[in-house]
MMTF fields as JSON, N, C-alpha, C and O atoms, coordinates in Angstrom:
{
  "mmtfVersion": "1.0.0",
  "mmtfProducer": "UNKNOWN",
  "numBonds": 499,
  "numAtoms": 500,
  "numGroups": 125,
  "numChains": 1,
  "numModels": 1,
  "chainsPerModel": [1],
  "groupsPerChain": [125],
  "chainIdList": ["A"],
  "bondAtomList": [4, 2, 8, 6, 12, 10, 16, 14, 20, 18, 24, 22, 28, 26, 32, 30, 36, 34, 40, 38, 44, 42, 48, 46, 52, 50, 56, 54, 60, 58, 64, 62, 68, 66, 72, 70, 76, 74, 80, 78, 84, 82, 88, 86, 92, 90, 96, 94, 100, 98, 104, 102, 108, 106, 112, 110, 116, 114, 120, 118, 124, 122, 128, 126, 132, 130, 136, 134, 140, 138, 144, 142, 148, 146, 152, 150, 156, 154, 160, 158, 164, 162, 168, 166, 172, 170, 176, 174, 180, 178, 184, 182, 188, 186, 192, 190, 196, 194, 200, 198, 204, 202, 208, 206, 212, 210, 216, 214, 220, 218, 224, 222, 228, 226, 232, 230, 236, 234, 240, 238, 244, 242, 248, 246, 252, 250, 256, 254, 260, 258, 264, 262, 268, 266, 272, 270, 276, 274, 280, 278, 284, 282, 288, 286, 292, 290, 296, 294, 300, 298, 304, 302, 308, 306, 312, 310, 316, 314, 320, 318, 324, 322, 328, 326, 332, 330, 336, 334, 340, 338, 344, 342, 348, 346, 352, 350, 356, 354, 360, 358, 364, 362, 368, 366, 372, 370, 376, 374, 380, 378, 384, 382, 388, 386, 392, 390, 396, 394, 400, 398, 404, 402, 408, 406, 412, 410, 416, 414, 420, 418, 424, 422, 428, 426, 432, 430, 436, 434, 440, 438, 444, 442, 448, 446, 452, 450, 456, 454, 460, 458, 464, 462, 468, 466, 472, 470, 476, 474, 480, 478, 484, 482, 488, 486, 492, 490, 496, 494],
  "bondOrderList": [1, 1, 1, 1, 1, 1, 1, 1, 1, 1, 1, 1, 1, 1, 1, 1, 1, 1, 1, 1, 1, 1, 1, 1, 1, 1, 1, 1, 1, 1, 1, 1, 1, 1, 1, 1, 1, 1, 1, 1, 1, 1, 1, 1, 1, 1, 1, 1, 1, 1, 1, 1, 1, 1, 1, 1, 1, 1, 1, 1, 1, 1, 1, 1, 1, 1, 1, 1, 1, 1, 1, 1, 1, 1, 1, 1, 1, 1, 1, 1, 1, 1, 1, 1, 1, 1, 1, 1, 1, 1, 1, 1, 1, 1, 1, 1, 1, 1, 1, 1, 1, 1, 1, 1, 1, 1, 1, 1, 1, 1, 1, 1, 1, 1, 1, 1, 1, 1, 1, 1, 1, 1, 1, 1],
  "groupList": [{"groupName": "UNK", "atomNameList": ["N", "CA", "C", "O"], "elementList": ["N", "C", "C", "O"], "formalChargeList": [0, 0, 0, 0], "bondAtomList": [1, 0, 2, 1, 3, 2], "bondOrderList": [1, 1, 2], "singleLetterCode": "X", "chemCompType": "L-PEPTIDE LINKING"}],
  "groupTypeList": [0, 0, 0, 0, 0, 0, 0, 0, 0, 0, 0, 0, 0, 0, 0, 0, 0, 0, 0, 0, 0, 0, 0, 0, 0, 0, 0, 0, 0, 0, 0, 0, 0, 0, 0, 0, 0, 0, 0, 0, 0, 0, 0, 0, 0, 0, 0, 0, 0, 0, 0, 0, 0, 0, 0, 0, 0, 0, 0, 0, 0, 0, 0, 0, 0, 0, 0, 0, 0, 0, 0, 0, 0, 0, 0, 0, 0, 0, 0, 0, 0, 0, 0, 0, 0, 0, 0, 0, 0, 0, 0, 0, 0, 0, 0, 0, 0, 0, 0, 0, 0, 0, 0, 0, 0, 0, 0, 0, 0, 0, 0, 0, 0, 0, 0, 0, 0, 0, 0, 0, 0, 0, 0, 0, 0],
  "groupIdList": [1, 2, 3, 4, 5, 6, 7, 8, 9, 10, 11, 12, 13, 14, 15, 16, 17, 18, 19, 20, 21, 22, 23, 24, 25, 26, 27, 28, 29, 30, 31, 32, 33, 34, 35, 36, 37, 38, 39, 40, 41, 42, 43, 44, 45, 46, 47, 48, 49, 50, 51, 52, 53, 54, 55, 56, 57, 58, 59, 60, 61, 62, 63, 64, 65, 66, 67, 68, 69, 70, 71, 72, 73, 74, 75, 76, 77, 78, 79, 80, 81, 82, 83, 84, 85, 86, 87, 88, 89, 90, 91, 92, 93, 94, 95, 96, 97, 98, 99, 100, 101, 102, 103, 104, 105, 106, 107, 108, 109, 110, 111, 112, 113, 114, 115, 116, 117, 118, 119, 120, 121, 122, 123, 124, 125],
  "secStructList": [7, 6, 6, 6, 1, 7, 7, 3, 3, 3, 3, 7, 2, 2, 2, 2, 4, 4, 4, 7, 7, 7, 2, 2, 2, 2, 2, 2, 2, 2, 2, 2, 2, 2, 2, 2, 2, 2, 2, 6, 6, 7, 7, 6, 6, 6, 1, 3, 3, 3, 3, 4, 4, 4, 7, 2, 2, 2, 2, 2, 2, 2, 2, 2, 2, 2, 2, 6, 7, 7, 2, 2, 2, 2, 2, 6, 7, 2, 2, 2, 2, 2, 2, 2, 2, 2, 7, 4, 4, 4, 7, 7, 2, 2, 2, 2, 6, 2, 2, 2, 2, 2, 2, 2, 2, 2, 2, 2, 6, 6, 7, 7, 7, 7, 6, 6, 2, 2, 2, 2, 2, 2, 2, 2, 7],
  "xCoordList": [0.814, 0.0, 0.853, 0.49, 1.976, 2.762, 3.42, 3.859, 3.496, 4.105, 3.168, 3.621, 1.86, 0.898, -0.014, -0.78, 0.044, -0.91, -0.212, 0.93, -0.915, -0.469, -0.951, -2.156, -0.029, -0.387, -0.016, 1.024, -0.903, -0.673, -0.824, -1.873, 0.211, 0.177, 0.451, 1.433, -0.41, -0.188, -0.111, -0.639, 0.562, 0.653, -0.47, -0.483, -1.406, -2.678, -2.549, -3.09, -1.832, -1.659, -2.933, -3.158, -3.769, -5.06, -5.934, -6.542, -5.998, -6.81, -6.347, -7.162, -5.049, -4.521, -4.9, -4.821, -5.304, -5.658, -6.901, -7.14, -7.683, -8.878, -8.526, -9.381, -7.273, -6.857, -6.043, -5.491, -5.961, -5.281, -3.806, -3.385, -3.012, -1.581, -0.907, -1.413, 0.2, 0.979, 1.764, 1.992, 2.181, 2.938, 4.177, 4.481, 4.891, 6.092, 5.724, 6.42, 4.627, 4.162, 3.791, 4.141, 3.08, 2.617, 3.801, 3.822, 4.772, 5.933, 6.741, 7.203, 6.911, 7.625, 6.894, 7.517, 5.578, 4.779, 4.838, 4.862, 4.862, 4.967, 6.262, 6.265, 7.348, 8.641, 8.626, 9.175, 7.996, 7.921, 7.125, 7.542, 5.983, 5.156, 5.904, 5.852, 6.589, 7.362, 8.423, 8.596, 9.125, 10.136, 9.49, 10.056, 8.307, 7.606, 7.162, 7.268, 6.663, 6.283, 7.476, 7.36, 8.616, 9.814, 10.287, 10.696, 10.23, 10.648, 9.739, 10.179, 8.476, 7.523, 7.683, 7.048, 8.522, 8.776, 8.171, 8.285, 7.531, 7.043, 8.242, 9.202, 8.172, 9.279, 8.877, 7.976, 9.531, 9.181, 9.391, 8.881, 10.12, 10.282, 9.096, 8.915, 8.288, 7.156, 5.811, 4.793, 5.793, 4.54, 4.772, 5.888, 3.705, 3.781, 3.497, 2.479, 4.402, 4.229, 4.225, 5.148, 3.188, 3.116, 2.443, 1.81, 2.597, 1.941, 0.612, 0.572, -0.454, -1.807, -1.91, -2.503, -1.347, -1.475, -0.652, -0.817, 0.223, 0.992, 0.184, 0.654, -1.002, -1.86, -3.056, -4.047, -2.984, -4.045, -5.418, -6.439, -5.452, -6.739, -7.545, -8.775, -6.856, -7.559, -8.388, -9.567, -7.784, -8.509, -9.633, -10.705, -9.398, -10.433, -11.631, -12.777, -11.366, -12.462, -13.168, -14.393, -12.419, -12.987, -13.978, -15.076, -13.6, -14.492, -15.765, -16.866, -15.622, -16.792, -17.701, -18.924, -17.109, -17.925, -18.659, -19.822, -17.988, -18.639, -19.82, -20.821, -19.715, -20.806, -22.045, -23.142, -21.861, -22.98, -23.364, -24.22, -22.743, -23.033, -23.977, -23.804, -24.966, -25.904, -25.439, -24.901, -25.653, -25.215, -25.775, -25.052, -27.034, -27.643, -26.933, -26.77, -26.507, -25.767, -24.412, -23.986, -23.736, -22.415, -22.507, -21.628, -23.556, -23.723, -24.008, -23.863, -24.408, -24.651, -23.357, -23.378, -22.248, -20.96, -20.637, -20.672, -20.326, -20.056, -18.818, -18.794, -17.781, -16.579, -16.848, -16.28, -17.696, -18.053, -18.83, -18.545, -19.794, -20.576, -19.682, -19.86, -18.731, -17.805, -16.941, -16.736, -16.436, -15.577, -16.344, -15.822, -17.575, -18.304, -18.708, -18.893, -18.842, -19.154, -17.926, -18.031, -16.779, -15.579, -14.734, -13.941, -14.893, -14.089, -14.97, -14.752, -15.951, -16.89, -16.217, -16.795, -15.03, -14.322, -13.614, -13.097, -13.582, -12.878, -13.789, -13.437, -14.937, -15.838, -15.679, -16.031, -15.15, -14.904, -15.42, -15.81, -15.418, -15.926, -15.125, -15.673, -13.836, -13.007, -13.469, -13.419, -13.917, -14.452, -15.744, -15.97, -16.581, -17.863, -17.661, -18.386, -16.69, -16.494, -15.36, -14.886, -14.934, -13.862, -14.166, -13.28, -15.407, -15.777, -15.643, -15.247, -15.965, -15.829, -14.361, -14.015, -13.496, -12.065, -11.587, -10.812, -12.044, -11.673, -12.21, -11.522, -13.42, -13.985, -13.144, -12.909, -12.691, -11.83, -10.542, -10.093, -9.952, -8.731, -8.972, -8.118, -10.116, -10.454, -10.746, -10.245, -11.558, -11.992, -10.841, -10.772, -9.947, -8.811, -8.065, -7.664, -7.886, -7.106, -7.979, -7.468, -9.3, -10.216, -9.886, -9.839, -9.664, -9.217, -10.256, -11.46, -9.76, -10.643, -10.276, -11.067, -9.086, -8.663, -8.221, -7.647, -8.5, -8.206, -7.565, -7.856, -6.698, -6.111, -7.152, -7.067, -8.136, -9.183, -10.515, -11.408, -10.646, -11.851, -13.128, -14.196, -13.034, -14.243, -14.916, -16.12, -14.175, -14.775, -15.078, -15.673, -14.697, -14.843, -16.279, -16.522, -17.221, -18.61, -19.139, -19.755, -18.911, -19.419, -18.733, -19.381, -17.465, -16.746, -17.312, -17.525, -17.56, -18.066, -19.548, -20.014, -20.277, -21.702, -21.864, -22.988],
  "yCoordList": [-1.206, 0.0, 1.264, 2.256, 1.235, 2.454, 2.894, 4.039, 2.014, 2.364, 3.229, 4.137, 2.95, 3.613, 4.608, 5.302, 4.699, 5.514, 6.377, 6.119, 7.401, 8.161, 7.375, 7.225, 6.875, 5.969, 6.538, 7.171, 6.288, 6.618, 5.33, 4.687, 4.964, 3.796, 4.303, 5.007, 3.945, 4.433, 3.297, 2.205, 3.596, 2.67, 3.061, 4.168, 2.156, 2.455, 2.394, 1.494, 3.352, 3.326, 3.7, 3.19, 4.568, 4.845, 3.595, 3.271, 2.903, 1.688, 0.656, -0.062, 0.591, -0.41, -0.124, -1.021, 1.09, 1.431, 0.688, 0.62, 0.139, -0.603, -1.889, -2.491, -2.312, -3.544, -3.261, -4.188, -1.997, -1.577, -1.955, -2.606, -1.565, -1.857, -0.953, 0.127, -1.382, -0.517, 0.452, 0.163, 1.601, 2.553, 1.941, 2.224, 1.103, 0.499, -0.456, -0.518, -1.202, -2.08, -1.265, -1.623, -0.166, 0.659, 1.209, 1.11, 1.778, 2.332, 1.243, 1.436, 0.113, -1.0, -1.538, -1.872, -1.624, -2.12, -1.18, -1.632, 0.122, 1.091, 0.856, 0.838, 0.679, 0.426, -0.893, -0.987, -1.902, -3.208, -3.114, -3.645, -2.439, -2.309, -1.519, -1.877, -0.463, 0.297, -0.587, -0.552, -1.369, -2.283, -3.287, -3.605, -3.788, -4.739, -4.087, -4.696, -2.851, -2.123, -2.028, -2.309, -1.63, -1.479, -2.832, -2.942, -3.854, -5.195, -5.751, -6.533, -5.345, -5.809, -5.067, -5.419, -4.051, -3.35, -1.975, -1.353, -1.471, -0.096, 0.837, 0.735, 1.735, 2.636, 4.046, 4.637, 4.595, 5.952, 7.031, 8.142, 6.731, 7.69, 7.654, 8.573, 6.593, 6.451, 6.526, 6.797, 6.291, 6.285, 7.018, 7.068, 7.576, 8.234, 7.202, 6.512, 7.102, 6.205, 7.094, 7.882, 6.969, 7.823, 7.091, 6.051, 7.661, 7.132, 7.871, 9.1, 7.129, 7.685, 8.867, 9.89, 8.742, 9.804, 11.048, 12.081, 10.97, 12.146, 13.084, 14.173, 12.685, 13.507, 13.967, 13.243, 15.15, 15.573, 15.685, 15.587, 15.887, 15.975, 14.684, 14.712, 13.564, 12.291, 12.297, 11.944, 12.693, 12.731, 13.76, 13.526, 14.891, 15.925, 15.428, 15.606, 14.807, 14.291, 13.146, 13.038, 12.3, 11.203, 11.758, 11.222, 12.821, 13.446, 13.949, 13.7, 14.649, 15.188, 14.084, 14.19, 13.032, 11.913, 11.242, 10.865, 11.09, 10.486, 11.314, 10.761, 12.63, 13.502, 13.356, 13.762, 12.781, 12.601, 11.142, 10.831, 10.256, 8.828, 8.41, 8.805, 7.617, 7.116, 5.769, 4.951, 5.55, 4.317, 3.101, 2.13, 3.142, 2.007, 1.675, 0.504, 2.707, 2.47, 1.844, 0.923, 2.344, 1.813, 0.374, -0.438, 0.055, -1.306, -2.323, -3.524, -1.878, -2.789, -3.286, -4.251, -2.654, -3.016, -4.477, -4.92, -5.21, -6.639, -6.9, -7.851, -6.06, -6.291, -5.983, -6.639, -5.005, -4.707, -5.887, -6.323, -6.388, -7.531, -8.742, -9.454, -8.961, -10.083, -9.898, -10.843, -8.685, -8.428, -8.597, -9.193, -8.085, -8.219, -9.668, -10.074, -10.44, -11.854, -12.645, -13.523, -12.33, -13.115, -12.541, -13.262, -11.242, -10.603, -9.743, -8.535, -10.329, -9.526, -8.747, -7.779, -9.134, -8.43, -7.172, -6.391, -6.968, -5.82, -5.059, -4.873, -4.623, -3.831, -2.379, -2.014, -1.567, -0.169, 0.737, 0.27, 2.029, 3.0, 2.967, 3.198, 2.68, 2.597, 1.508, 1.671, 0.401, -0.671, -0.224, -0.489, 0.458, 0.912, 1.929, 1.907, 2.812, 3.876, 3.576, 4.472, 2.337, 1.921, 2.309, 2.755, 2.137, 2.456, 3.936, 4.298, 4.803, 6.233, 6.625, 7.518, 5.969, 6.23, 5.747, 6.431, 4.587, 4.073, 4.993, 5.25, 5.476, 6.411, 7.687, 8.22, 8.178, 9.368, 9.105, 9.956, 7.933, 7.569, 7.615, 8.076, 7.145, 7.08, 8.471, 8.845, 9.224, 10.541, 11.536, 12.352, 11.48, 12.419, 12.479, 13.555, 11.344, 11.28, 11.14, 10.985, 11.197, 11.031, 9.736, 9.692, 8.7, 7.421, 6.805, 6.898, 6.177, 5.467, 3.993, 3.198, 3.626, 2.233, 1.886, 2.711, 0.642, 0.221, -1.149, -1.974, -1.382, -2.717, -3.71, -4.901, -3.229, -4.128, -3.756, -3.237, -4.017, -3.662, -4.265, -3.662, -5.438, -6.111, -5.353, -5.511, -4.536, -3.817, -2.359, -1.659, -1.901, -0.496, -0.006, 1.08, -0.753, -0.302, 0.018, 1.065, -0.862, -0.623, 0.593, 1.344, 0.795, 1.927, 3.227, 4.159, 3.31, 4.538, 4.75, 5.887, 3.672, 3.785, 4.537, 4.746],
  "zCoordList": [0.0, 0.0, 0.0, -0.631, 0.697, 0.835, -0.47, -0.581, -1.446, -2.729, -3.572, -4.269, -3.51, -4.391, -3.692, -4.36, -2.367, -1.628, -0.588, -0.207, -0.138, 1.02, 2.226, 2.427, 3.026, 4.116, 5.476, 5.655, 6.421, 7.824, 8.618, 8.581, 9.325, 10.2, 11.607, 11.84, 12.535, 13.887, 14.883, 14.672, 15.967, 17.085, 18.029, 18.568, 18.224, 18.895, 20.419, 21.062, 20.98, 22.433, 23.185, 24.282, 22.634, 23.29, 23.305, 24.326, 22.19, 22.122, 23.149, 23.73, 23.365, 24.293, 25.742, 26.581, 26.05, 27.433, 27.92, 29.125, 27.019, 27.441, 28.174, 28.824, 28.071, 28.752, 30.016, 30.61, 30.435, 31.664, 31.727, 32.683, 30.735, 30.821, 31.855, 32.161, 32.378, 33.261, 32.379, 31.205, 32.927, 32.096, 31.455, 30.297, 32.201, 31.604, 30.473, 29.46, 30.645, 29.568, 28.338, 27.213, 28.564, 27.453, 26.669, 25.442, 27.339, 26.648, 25.946, 24.821, 26.603, 25.98, 24.769, 23.761, 24.86, 23.739, 22.54, 21.395, 22.798, 21.707, 20.94, 19.709, 21.658, 21.01, 20.24, 19.142, 20.822, 20.158, 18.862, 17.833, 18.914, 17.704, 16.636, 15.46, 17.019, 16.04, 15.386, 14.168, 16.181, 15.632, 14.68, 13.634, 15.039, 14.172, 12.871, 11.806, 12.944, 11.727, 10.777, 9.584, 11.321, 10.488, 9.957, 8.801, 10.798, 10.376, 9.284, 8.442, 9.3, 8.281, 6.958, 5.964, 6.946, 5.693, 5.578, 4.522, 6.616, 6.526, 6.411, 7.175, 5.456, 5.168, 5.604, 5.008, 6.636, 7.1, 6.04, 6.189, 4.989, 3.895, 2.932, 2.134, 3.005, 2.095, 2.8, 2.162, 4.104, 4.869, 6.188, 6.705, 6.708, 8.012, 9.091, 9.052, 10.05, 11.189, 12.425, 12.63, 13.248, 14.431, 15.581, 15.399, 16.766, 17.955, 18.1, 18.066, 18.258, 18.307, 19.273, 18.929, 20.467, 21.467, 21.133, 21.781, 20.143, 19.737, 18.845, 18.516, 18.456, 17.611, 18.463, 18.554, 19.087, 20.008, 19.352, 20.033, 18.058, 17.366, 17.481, 17.447, 17.615, 17.771, 19.051, 19.028, 20.154, 21.435, 21.401, 21.96, 20.751, 20.657, 19.852, 20.265, 18.711, 17.892, 18.601, 18.535, 19.271, 20.066, 21.088, 21.24, 21.785, 22.762, 22.089, 22.58, 20.98, 20.286, 19.759, 19.844, 19.218, 18.742, 19.9, 19.76, 21.044, 22.208, 22.685, 23.141, 22.584, 23.024, 22.143, 22.527, 20.975, 20.047, 19.85, 19.022, 20.597, 20.476, 21.594, 22.747, 21.247, 22.24, 22.758, 22.012, 24.048, 24.688, 23.955, 23.732, 23.583, 22.886, 21.589, 21.249, 20.856, 19.614, 19.907, 19.211, 20.936, 21.279, 21.772, 21.482, 22.507, 23.035, 21.938, 22.169, 20.755, 19.626, 18.994, 18.23, 19.296, 18.709, 18.994, 20.142, 17.95, 18.124, 18.972, 19.752, 18.827, 19.641, 21.112, 21.985, 21.405, 22.801, 23.398, 24.513, 22.66, 23.146, 23.41, 24.398, 22.524, 22.688, 23.934, 24.695, 24.14, 25.31, 26.619, 27.561, 26.696, 27.969, 28.227, 29.374, 27.157, 27.316, 27.779, 28.636, 27.211, 27.506, 28.636, 29.243, 28.929, 29.976, 30.885, 30.972, 31.558, 32.35, 33.48, 33.975, 33.897, 34.964, 34.443, 35.241, 33.145, 32.558, 31.596, 30.431, 32.064, 31.238, 31.678, 32.8, 30.787, 31.124, 30.016, 28.945, 30.283, 29.312, 28.016, 26.939, 28.118, 26.914, 25.968, 24.749, 26.527, 25.679, 25.002, 23.821, 25.774, 25.225, 24.105, 23.11, 24.257, 23.267, 22.288, 21.589, 22.24, 21.341, 19.89, 19.162, 19.487, 18.101, 17.793, 16.685, 18.753, 18.458, 18.349, 17.575, 19.113, 18.967, 17.599, 16.932, 17.191, 15.872, 14.769, 13.781, 14.94, 13.954, 13.892, 12.807, 15.041, 15.056, 14.279, 13.511, 14.476, 13.74, 12.23, 11.473, 11.81, 10.387, 9.827, 8.766, 10.553, 10.075, 10.024, 9.105, 10.99, 11.052, 9.721, 9.276, 9.1, 7.859, 6.609, 5.5, 6.801, 5.664, 4.915, 3.685, 5.698, 5.14, 4.216, 4.452, 3.161, 2.234, 2.106, 1.599, 2.563, 2.566, 3.976, 4.687, 4.369, 5.731, 5.713, 4.846, 6.668, 6.775, 7.269, 6.969, 8.028, 8.535, 7.894, 8.565, 6.611, 5.857, 6.435, 6.328, 7.041, 7.515, 8.656, 8.864, 9.399, 10.527, 10.194, 11.013, 9.049, 8.687, 8.755, 9.28, 8.253, 8.202, 9.586, 9.783, 10.545, 11.889, 12.529, 13.259, 12.274, 12.849, 12.331, 13.106, 11.043, 10.461, 10.747, 10.819, 10.906, 11.221, 12.537, 12.994]
}
Protein backbone atom coordinates (compact mmCIF):
# COMPACT_ATOMS: atom_id res chain seq x y z
CA UNK A 1 0.00 0.00 0.00
CA UNK A 2 2.76 2.45 0.84
CA UNK A 3 4.11 2.36 -2.73
CA UNK A 4 0.90 3.61 -4.39
CA UNK A 5 -0.91 5.51 -1.63
CA UNK A 6 -0.47 8.16 1.02
CA UNK A 7 -0.39 5.97 4.12
CA UNK A 8 -0.67 6.62 7.82
CA UNK A 9 0.18 3.80 10.20
CA UNK A 10 -0.19 4.43 13.89
CA UNK A 11 0.65 2.67 17.09
CA UNK A 12 -2.68 2.45 18.89
CA UNK A 13 -1.66 3.33 22.43
CA UNK A 14 -5.06 4.85 23.29
CA UNK A 15 -6.81 1.69 22.12
CA UNK A 16 -4.52 -0.41 24.29
CA UNK A 17 -5.66 1.43 27.43
CA UNK A 18 -8.88 -0.60 27.44
CA UNK A 19 -6.86 -3.54 28.75
CA UNK A 20 -5.28 -1.58 31.66
CA UNK A 21 -1.58 -1.86 30.82
CA UNK A 22 0.98 -0.52 33.26
CA UNK A 23 2.94 2.55 32.10
CA UNK A 24 6.09 0.50 31.60
CA UNK A 25 4.16 -2.08 29.57
CA UNK A 26 2.62 0.66 27.45
CA UNK A 27 5.93 2.33 26.65
CA UNK A 28 7.63 -1.00 25.98
CA UNK A 29 4.78 -2.12 23.74
CA UNK A 30 4.97 1.09 21.71
CA UNK A 31 8.64 0.43 21.01
CA UNK A 32 7.92 -3.21 20.16
CA UNK A 33 5.16 -2.31 17.70
CA UNK A 34 7.36 0.30 16.04
CA UNK A 35 10.14 -2.28 15.63
CA UNK A 36 7.61 -4.74 14.17
CA UNK A 37 6.28 -2.12 11.73
CA UNK A 38 9.81 -1.48 10.49
CA UNK A 39 10.65 -5.19 10.38
CA UNK A 40 7.52 -5.81 8.28
CA UNK A 41 8.78 -3.35 5.69
CA UNK A 42 7.04 -0.10 6.53
CA UNK A 43 9.28 2.64 5.17
CA UNK A 44 9.18 5.95 7.10
CA UNK A 45 10.28 7.69 3.90
CA UNK A 46 7.16 6.45 2.10
CA UNK A 47 4.54 6.28 4.87
CA UNK A 48 3.78 8.23 8.01
CA UNK A 49 4.23 6.21 11.19
CA UNK A 50 3.12 7.82 14.43
CA UNK A 51 1.94 7.13 17.96
CA UNK A 52 -1.81 7.69 18.31
CA UNK A 53 -1.47 9.80 21.47
CA UNK A 54 0.99 12.15 19.74
CA UNK A 55 -1.86 13.51 17.61
CA UNK A 56 -4.04 15.57 20.01
CA UNK A 57 -6.74 15.98 17.37
CA UNK A 58 -7.56 12.29 17.77
CA UNK A 59 -8.51 12.73 21.44
CA UNK A 60 -10.43 15.92 20.66
CA UNK A 61 -12.46 14.29 17.89
CA UNK A 62 -12.99 11.20 20.07
CA UNK A 63 -14.49 13.45 22.76
CA UNK A 64 -16.79 15.19 20.29
CA UNK A 65 -17.93 11.91 18.74
CA UNK A 66 -18.64 10.49 22.21
CA UNK A 67 -20.81 13.50 23.02
CA UNK A 68 -22.98 12.60 20.05
CA UNK A 69 -23.03 8.83 20.48
CA UNK A 70 -25.90 7.12 22.24
CA UNK A 71 -25.21 4.32 24.69
CA UNK A 72 -27.64 2.01 22.89
CA UNK A 73 -25.77 2.47 19.61
CA UNK A 74 -22.42 1.81 21.28
CA UNK A 75 -23.72 -1.31 23.03
CA UNK A 76 -24.65 -2.79 19.63
CA UNK A 77 -20.96 -3.02 18.71
CA UNK A 78 -20.06 -6.64 18.12
CA UNK A 79 -16.58 -6.29 19.64
CA UNK A 80 -18.05 -4.71 22.80
CA UNK A 81 -20.58 -7.53 23.15
CA UNK A 82 -17.81 -10.08 22.69
CA UNK A 83 -15.58 -8.43 25.31
CA UNK A 84 -18.30 -8.22 27.97
CA UNK A 85 -19.15 -11.85 27.32
CA UNK A 86 -15.58 -13.12 27.51
CA UNK A 87 -14.09 -10.60 29.98
CA UNK A 88 -16.89 -9.53 32.35
CA UNK A 89 -14.32 -8.43 34.96
CA UNK A 90 -12.88 -5.82 32.56
CA UNK A 91 -15.84 -3.83 31.24
CA UNK A 92 -14.90 -0.17 31.12
CA UNK A 93 -15.93 3.00 29.31
CA UNK A 94 -13.01 2.60 26.91
CA UNK A 95 -14.45 -0.67 25.68
CA UNK A 96 -17.86 0.91 25.23
CA UNK A 97 -16.49 3.88 23.27
CA UNK A 98 -13.86 1.92 21.34
CA UNK A 99 -15.78 2.46 18.10
CA UNK A 100 -15.83 6.23 18.46
CA UNK A 101 -12.06 6.23 18.97
CA UNK A 102 -11.67 4.07 15.87
CA UNK A 103 -13.99 6.41 13.95
CA UNK A 104 -11.83 9.37 15.06
CA UNK A 105 -8.73 7.57 13.74
CA UNK A 106 -10.45 7.08 10.39
CA UNK A 107 -11.99 10.54 10.08
CA UNK A 108 -8.81 12.42 11.05
CA UNK A 109 -7.11 11.28 7.86
CA UNK A 110 -10.22 11.03 5.66
CA UNK A 111 -9.22 7.42 5.14
CA UNK A 112 -10.64 5.47 2.23
CA UNK A 113 -8.66 2.23 2.57
CA UNK A 114 -8.21 0.22 5.73
CA UNK A 115 -6.11 -2.72 6.77
CA UNK A 116 -9.18 -4.13 8.54
CA UNK A 117 -11.85 -3.66 5.86
CA UNK A 118 -14.24 -6.11 7.52
CA UNK A 119 -14.78 -3.82 10.53
CA UNK A 120 -14.84 -0.50 8.69
CA UNK A 121 -18.61 -0.30 8.20
CA UNK A 122 -19.42 -0.62 11.89
CA UNK A 123 -16.75 1.93 12.85
CA UNK A 124 -18.07 4.54 10.46
CA UNK A 125 -21.70 3.78 11.22
